[in-house]
C-alpha positions, 0 to 999 in steps of 0.5 A: 361390867358387872351390874350393881343394880339391886336384885329383886329375884332369887337368881344365882349365876353359877352353873352349880346352882342349875346343875343340881336339880331344883335347889331350894333355900331354908333355914336348918331345923337343928340349928337355924342356919341358912342352907341350900337344900339339894334333891337326892332321889327321894331324899335331900341334902342340906349344905350350909351357904357359908360352906358352900361359898368357901367350897366354890370360892364364891366371894362376898362382893360378887354377884352370887355372893351378894345374893347369897347374903340376901337369901340368908337375910330373906329367910328371916321372913320367908320359910323358903326360897326357890330360884325365881322367887321374889325376894321379901320387901324387908330386904328389897325396899324396907317395907313390910312383906306382910299387913297388919289387921285394920284394927291396929292401924285404928289403934295406931292412928288413934294413939297419935291423935290422943298424943296431939291432943294432949300436946295442945292441952296438957291436961288432956289424958293421952292414954289410949285405952279402948274407951279413949279410941272409941270416943275419938270416933264418936265424941264430936267434941273430941274430934274437934280438939283433935282437929284444932291440934292439927291446925296448931301442929301444921303452924308449929311444923311449917306445913300448908295445913291440917291435911298435910299434918294428917297425911304425916300422922297416917304415915307414921300410924301405918308404920306403928300398926305393925308394932301394934299387931306384934304387941298382941300376936307376940308379947301378949301370947308369949305373956299368956304362955308365961302365965300358964307356966307360972300357974302350972302345978305339979301336984303329987309327986314328981321327980326332981328331974321334972321339977328342975326342968319346970323351974328352968323353963319359968326362968327362961320364960321370964328372961325372954319376955323381959327382952321382948317387952323391952323392944316394946318399951323403947318404941313406946319411949322413942314415939312418945313425943308426938312433935319430935316424931313429926318433925323426924318422920324419916329417922322415926320410920327407920327405927319403927322398921328396924324394931318391926322386923326384930319383933317379927323375926322373933314371932316367926321363931316363936309361933310353934311354941306359942301355938302349942301352948295356946292349944293345950288343955290346962293340966300336967299330964305326960303331954304337958311334960313333953311340952315343957321339954320342947319349950326348954330346947327352944328357950335355952340356946337363946337365953341361957348362958352356954356354959349352963346349957347342956342338953341330956342328948349332948351329955351322953354323947360328950358334946356341947350344945351350939352356942346361942350366938349361932342360932338363926344367924347367918 
């Protein structure tokens, strides 16, 4: 009888996968679809996983079908997989396969402590700016107020005492530390890119095509920033009531992880563009126009209605651009 135990290793049973040499899996550069890469001498062929399933009759509920689904999901978190590789933790346990810096754990834990203090004393300021987080470490009076908050929370939550509350807070802070990391690594960097684009001045005479391209990229960037910022707003709103969160730690953990994974996938997709703009000099030269063009081709399939997105190349060859929903999905 076929085992239904969740697999942890990228392993396929069909002899097809062992007869083609050292195959690997990644996302296609053109459209983000998960593909199997087959070595052909000095070259490689990339076959979409869905096409592979159809061609060889691999059912979704078979062992290989389930594994191909896990591979497609795993490629949201790793650049590539080979046979025998461990699947990323996101698809195995829900934990993250990466770790935020320690400073983000301190930020997340500090925010929760300030919220607890404000729960006990509504006149207290729950805002977690740098100065407030610093006082949590250095101000004995503030630490005493936090300790009293732990004591009252233990009674309200029917827990044995402050250490039990501290453990729940630490567990939730660990989950939120990923959000804090992504707030800086994704949102802040994307906002910096938006500022660069917003202040980019053509100067002199620029043809209409370039003016139009710059205007489109600015608009698409604002749409993208709105979508990304909305995720952080949702997380902040959902985790803003500290006692509700502590009472429902399991559901809160699932909610945070879902948003963590969405934000992490987004950061991975954005990384080349963000790095490109971060390293660029603040001038509008030919290299800058190439960068604007690359940014447009990254943003357009994700944020522009498909009927409006028709790249110069696709127009010349009479082709429409791929639909946004086809990008980076199974």
